[in-house]
N, C-alpha and C positions, 0 to 999 in steps of 0.2 A: 913856515911863520914868525916873524922878525921878532927881535926886544920888542919893539915899540908896540904894536901890534899885541904882544902878549903882557906889556906894563899896562897897556888902557885896557885890556881885559881882567885883569888884579885892579885896578884903580875903579873899574867900573862897579866891581864886585864889594869893594869895601865901601865905597860910596852909598850902594845900595842894603846895605849891611847898616851905615852909619847910620841913613835913615827913617828904617825900619826903629833900629834899636830907638831913635829920638823919637819918635811916632807914638810907640809905645810906650815911653816916660811921661808924654803929654795927656795920653790919656787915662793911665794912671791918673793922673792931677799932679803931677810930679814939675810942676813949672819953677823950674829952679834957672843958672845959671849954665850947670850941666847940659839940661835938655836942648837948649841952644847950639852952647858946642857942638853936640853930635848930629846935630839937622844942616847945620852950618858945613862944616868938616865934612860931611855923607853927602848935600850938595856940591863942594867944592871935588871933592873926588870924583864923584857922580858923571858930572859936565864932565870933566877933564879927563876922565878916561872915554868917553863918547868921541870926543873931539879925537881923543890919541887915535881910535878904531876907525874912524871915519875918516882920517888924514893917509892911513896905511892902506885902506882898502880900496885902492886903484885898479 
């Protein structure tokens, strides 16, 4: 495994954790600016990680 693949996996997991945490915060009724930040950053990290994993798996 090379560094890009490992970074892609780490970004994907971090994004997934951010999306889950933001989703839990939304379901508790906490519609605040922090919830949006968790969801947006989680989505960015998740899709960036998926893109890196896809591009390195040839």
